[in-house]
C-alpha positions as CSV (number, residue, x, y, z in Angstrom):
1,M,22.3,2.6,-11.0
2,Q,23.9,2.7,-7.6
3,D,22.0,0.6,-5.0
4,I,21.7,2.9,-1.9
5,Y,19.3,0.5,-0.2
6,P,20.9,-3.0,-0.5
7,S,19.0,-5.9,1.1
8,R,19.0,-9.7,1.3
9,F,22.7,-9.9,0.6
10,A,24.2,-10.0,4.1
11,A,24.0,-12.7,6.7
12,E,22.7,-10.3,9.3
13,A,20.1,-7.6,9.2
14,E,21.1,-3.9,9.4
15,M,19.3,-0.7,10.3
16,R,20.3,2.0,7.9
17,S,19.3,5.7,7.9
18,R,16.8,6.8,5.3
19,Q,18.5,8.6,2.4
20,D,15.4,10.4,1.0
21,P,13.0,13.0,2.3
22,V,9.6,12.0,3.7
23,V,7.6,15.1,2.6
24,H,9.0,16.3,-0.8
25,S,7.1,19.6,-0.9
26,Q,7.2,22.8,1.1
27,W,3.9,23.3,2.9
28,S,1.8,26.4,1.9
29,P,-1.7,27.4,2.8
30,D,-3.0,26.0,-0.6
31,A,-1.6,22.5,0.1
32,P,-4.2,19.7,0.2
33,V,-3.2,18.8,3.8
34,S,-2.8,21.1,6.8
35,A,0.5,22.0,8.2
36,A,-0.1,19.7,11.2
37,Q,-0.9,16.8,8.9
38,A,2.3,17.4,6.9
39,E,4.3,17.5,10.1
40,Q,2.6,14.3,11.3
41,F,3.4,12.5,8.1
42,E,7.0,13.6,8.3
43,R,7.2,12.4,12.0
44,D,5.1,9.3,12.0
45,G,5.0,8.2,8.4
46,Y,1.2,7.9,8.2
47,L,-2.0,9.9,8.2
48,V,-5.7,9.2,8.7
49,L,-8.1,11.2,6.5
50,E,-11.8,11.1,7.6
51,D,-15.0,12.3,5.9
52,I,-13.5,13.1,2.6
53,F,-16.2,11.0,0.7
54,S,-19.9,11.3,1.2
55,A,-22.1,8.5,2.4
56,D,-23.4,8.0,-1.1
57,E,-19.9,7.7,-2.5
58,V,-18.9,5.2,0.1
59,A,-21.9,3.1,-0.7
60,F,-21.1,3.3,-4.4
61,L,-17.5,2.0,-3.7
62,Q,-18.8,-0.8,-1.5
63,Q,-21.3,-1.9,-4.1
64,A,-18.6,-2.0,-6.8
65,A,-16.2,-4.0,-4.6
66,G,-19.0,-6.4,-3.7
67,A,-19.8,-7.0,-7.3
68,L,-16.1,-7.8,-8.0
69,L,-15.9,-10.2,-5.1
70,A,-19.2,-11.9,-6.2
71,D,-18.0,-12.5,-9.8
72,P,-14.2,-13.0,-9.8
73,A,-14.5,-15.0,-13.1
74,R,-14.9,-11.6,-14.9
75,L,-11.4,-10.7,-13.8
76,D,-8.0,-11.6,-15.1
77,A,-7.4,-14.9,-13.2
78,E,-3.7,-14.1,-12.7
79,T,-4.6,-11.0,-10.6
80,V,-6.8,-12.9,-8.2
81,V,-5.0,-14.3,-5.0
82,T,-6.8,-16.6,-2.6
83,E,-6.2,-17.3,1.1
84,P,-3.3,-19.7,1.8
85,Q,-5.5,-22.6,2.9
86,G,-8.8,-21.9,1.1
87,N,-10.6,-20.5,-1.9
88,E,-11.6,-17.2,-0.3
89,V,-10.4,-14.2,-2.2
90,R,-7.5,-12.5,-0.4
91,S,-6.6,-9.8,-3.0
92,I,-7.4,-8.7,-6.5
93,F,-4.5,-6.8,-8.1
94,E,-4.4,-4.3,-11.0
95,I,-7.9,-3.4,-9.9
96,H,-7.8,0.2,-11.1
97,Q,-7.5,-1.1,-14.7
98,Q,-10.2,-3.8,-14.2
99,S,-12.8,-1.6,-12.5
100,E,-13.9,1.8,-13.9
101,V,-15.0,2.7,-10.4
102,I,-11.6,2.0,-8.8
103,G,-9.8,3.7,-11.7
104,R,-11.8,6.8,-11.1
105,L,-11.1,6.6,-7.3
106,A,-7.4,6.4,-8.0
107,A,-7.5,9.6,-10.0
108,D,-9.7,11.5,-7.6
109,S,-8.3,14.8,-6.6
110,R,-9.0,14.2,-2.9
111,L,-6.4,11.4,-3.1
112,A,-4.1,12.1,-6.0
113,D,-3.5,15.8,-5.0
114,V,-2.4,14.6,-1.5
115,A,0.0,12.1,-3.1
116,R,1.4,14.7,-5.5
117,F,2.0,17.1,-2.6
118,L,3.7,14.6,-0.3
119,L,5.8,13.2,-3.1
120,G,6.6,16.5,-4.7
121,D,5.9,15.3,-8.3
122,E,3.3,14.1,-10.7
123,V,2.2,10.5,-9.8
124,Y,1.1,7.3,-11.4
125,I,-0.2,4.0,-10.0
126,H,2.6,1.6,-9.2
127,Q,0.2,-1.1,-7.9
128,S,-3.5,-1.4,-7.0
129,R,-5.6,-4.0,-5.3
130,L,-8.7,-4.8,-3.4
131,N,-7.9,-6.6,-0.1
132,Y,-10.5,-8.8,1.6
133,K,-10.1,-10.3,5.0
134,P,-13.1,-12.5,5.3
135,G,-14.7,-13.3,8.6
136,F,-13.4,-16.3,10.6
137,K,-10.8,-17.2,7.9
138,G,-8.9,-14.0,7.0
139,R,-5.2,-14.6,7.5
140,E,-2.6,-12.2,8.7
141,F,-0.2,-10.0,6.7
142,Y,3.2,-10.2,8.5
143,W,5.3,-7.2,9.3
144,H,7.1,-5.7,6.3
145,S,8.3,-2.5,4.6
146,D,6.8,-2.3,1.2
147,F,9.7,-0.4,-0.1
148,E,12.1,-3.2,0.7
149,T,10.2,-5.5,-1.7
150,W,9.5,-2.8,-4.3
151,H,13.3,-2.0,-4.3
152,V,14.7,-5.5,-4.3
153,E,12.1,-7.3,-6.5
154,D,10.7,-4.5,-8.6
155,G,13.5,-2.0,-9.0
156,M,12.0,1.1,-7.4
157,P,15.1,3.2,-6.8
158,R,14.2,5.7,-4.1
159,M,11.7,6.2,-1.3
160,R,9.3,8.4,-3.2
161,A,6.1,6.4,-3.1
162,L,3.2,6.0,-0.7
163,S,0.1,3.8,-0.2
164,M,-3.5,4.7,0.5
165,S,-5.9,2.3,2.0
166,I,-9.5,3.3,1.5
167,L,-11.6,1.4,4.0
168,L,-14.7,-0.3,2.6
169,A,-15.7,-1.9,5.9
170,E,-15.3,-0.7,9.5
171,N,-11.8,-1.3,10.9
172,T,-12.2,-2.3,14.6
173,P,-9.6,-3.5,17.1
174,N,-11.0,-7.1,16.5
175,N,-11.1,-7.7,12.8
176,G,-7.5,-7.6,11.9
177,P,-6.9,-3.9,11.3
178,L,-3.8,-2.4,9.8
179,M,-1.0,-1.9,12.4
180,V,1.9,0.4,11.9
181,I,5.1,1.3,13.8
182,P,5.1,5.1,13.7
183,G,8.5,6.6,12.9
184,S,9.9,3.3,11.5
185,H,9.9,4.9,8.0
186,K,13.1,6.7,8.8
187,T,15.0,3.5,9.3
188,Y,15.7,1.1,6.4
189,L,15.8,-2.4,7.9
190,T,17.5,-4.8,5.6
191,C,16.3,-8.4,5.3
192,I,18.3,-11.7,5.1
193,G,17.9,-14.7,2.9
194,E,18.4,-15.0,-0.9
195,T,15.1,-14.4,-2.8
196,P,13.8,-17.6,-4.6
197,E,12.8,-17.4,-8.2
198,D,9.2,-16.4,-8.8
199,H,8.9,-15.6,-5.1
200,Y,5.7,-13.7,-5.7
201,L,3.8,-16.9,-6.3
202,S,4.1,-17.8,-2.6
203,S,4.6,-14.3,-1.0
204,L,1.2,-13.0,-2.0
205,K,-0.3,-15.7,0.2
206,K,2.3,-15.8,2.9
207,Q,5.6,-13.9,2.7
208,E,8.7,-15.7,4.0
209,Y,11.5,-13.7,2.3
210,G,11.8,-10.0,2.5
211,V,10.4,-9.9,6.0
212,P,12.2,-8.4,9.0
213,D,13.9,-10.4,11.7
214,E,12.2,-10.6,15.1
215,M,15.0,-8.9,17.0
216,S,15.0,-5.9,14.8
217,L,11.2,-5.7,14.8
218,A,11.2,-5.8,18.6
219,E,13.8,-3.0,18.7
220,L,11.7,-0.8,16.4
221,A,8.5,-1.6,18.3
222,N,10.0,-0.9,21.7
223,K,11.4,2.4,20.4
224,H,8.3,3.7,18.5
225,G,5.4,1.7,19.7
226,I,2.6,0.1,17.6
227,V,-0.6,1.9,16.5
228,A,-3.7,0.4,14.8
229,P,-5.5,3.2,12.9
230,M,-9.2,2.7,12.9
231,G,-12.0,4.1,11.0
232,K,-15.5,3.8,9.5
233,P,-16.0,3.0,5.8
234,G,-14.6,5.8,3.6
235,T,-11.7,6.5,5.9
236,V,-8.4,6.8,4.1
237,I,-5.2,5.6,5.8
238,L,-2.1,6.7,3.9
239,F,1.4,5.7,4.8
240,D,5.0,6.1,3.6
241,C,6.5,3.3,1.4
242,N,9.0,2.4,4.1
243,L,6.7,2.4,7.1
244,M,6.8,-1.0,8.9
245,H,3.3,-2.4,9.0
246,G,1.2,-5.6,9.1
247,S,-2.1,-7.0,10.4
248,N,-3.4,-9.8,12.4
249,G,-5.8,-12.5,11.2
250,N,-9.6,-12.1,11.4
251,I,-11.4,-14.6,13.5
252,T,-14.5,-12.5,14.0
253,P,-17.6,-12.8,11.8
254,F,-17.0,-9.3,10.6
255,P,-15.1,-9.0,7.3
256,R,-12.5,-6.4,6.6
257,A,-12.1,-4.9,3.1
258,N,-10.2,-2.0,1.6
259,A,-9.1,-0.6,-1.8
260,F,-5.3,-0.2,-1.8
261,L,-3.6,2.3,-4.1
262,V,0.1,2.8,-4.4
263,Y,1.2,6.2,-5.8
264,N,4.8,6.5,-7.1
265,A,6.5,9.7,-8.3
266,V,6.9,9.8,-12.1
267,S,10.6,10.6,-11.5
268,N,10.9,7.4,-9.5
269,R,10.2,5.0,-12.3
270,L,11.2,1.4,-12.0
271,H,14.6,0.1,-13.1
272,K,16.1,-3.4,-13.2
273,P,15.4,-5.1,-9.8
274,F,18.2,-4.5,-7.3
275,G,18.2,-8.0,-5.8
276,V,16.7,-10.5,-8.3
277,E,17.2,-11.3,-11.9
278,K,13.6,-11.5,-13.0
279,P,11.2,-8.7,-12.0
280,R,7.7,-9.5,-10.6
281,P,4.9,-9.6,-13.1
282,W,3.0,-6.6,-14.6
283,F,0.0,-6.8,-12.2
284,L,2.3,-6.3,-9.1
285,A,4.5,-3.5,-10.5
286,N,3.8,-1.1,-13.3
287,R,7.0,-1.2,-15.5
288,D,5.6,0.9,-18.4
289,A,6.9,4.4,-19.0
290,P,5.0,6.3,-16.3
291,Q,2.0,8.4,-17.4
292,A,1.0,11.0,-14.9
293,L,-2.5,10.6,-13.5
294,Q,-5.1,12.9,-15.0
295,V,-6.6,14.2,-11.8
296,Q,-10.4,14.1,-11.7
297,H,-12.7,16.3,-9.7
298,G,-16.3,15.8,-8.6
299,R,-18.4,13.1,-7.1
300,L,-17.4,9.5,-7.8
301,A,-20.7,8.1,-8.9
302,E,-21.5,11.0,-11.1
303,A,-18.1,10.9,-12.8
304,V,-18.4,7.2,-13.6
305,A,-22.0,7.5,-14.8
306,A,-21.0,10.3,-17.2
């Protein structure tokens, strides 16, 4: 397959034009987002959806996430990533398969239908995780485009995927919220530096390869600005796979937590990685033949209890 988004080969970074649509469906009145929201996603590369879950559903999600954090021994040890200089849990991957609650959340029509519309296809979960940024000790996530890594190290061929971050704690200006560079999704910024073997072992704690250079980042930020979407628990922040994003560390006593779901179009299944010989492991990238999500309707707690 032709590599239309090469990266980590050249000695200098390049800014290339995006070769794929952002919104893959034509808007109509029965779409799961408004015309203004579809236009914003096309323009800015992200959306904030508020009040789509009830207070009871949010509490149900928080309880499930807290139980997982309290007893990580019940989980597949390979999927649990700790902070770079401590034992605090940073992320739990493949969580939609390890938690019935998160699996039901991933298939919920209020999320999956939006992903299907924006991607113009049936969807499956490429990657899922619970992210924790504990008070005082939560470290930063440096600026990056997810697609650059998914393309180079996982073999995702085209920009036809998106991420949804479901907030499980309030995101404030102080506790290391997600930051995005709106509009940056229309530029593919290549990275420099050959990828080490088994790069994921270190990159999940602190990424040093597949990150943009400072000069290019400054150019993007000066052109587009930086926005930090905020929200109360239950807010959904969704963004295009190529949007430049990151977050600061958390030195406040107030933890940050979110469920993170990556939806990929079934037609955009993974191939051989475009920049490394050995693909990343199963819990970071679903390499199975894609099975379209069976979209679920109704309240979260009731559906799981049933």
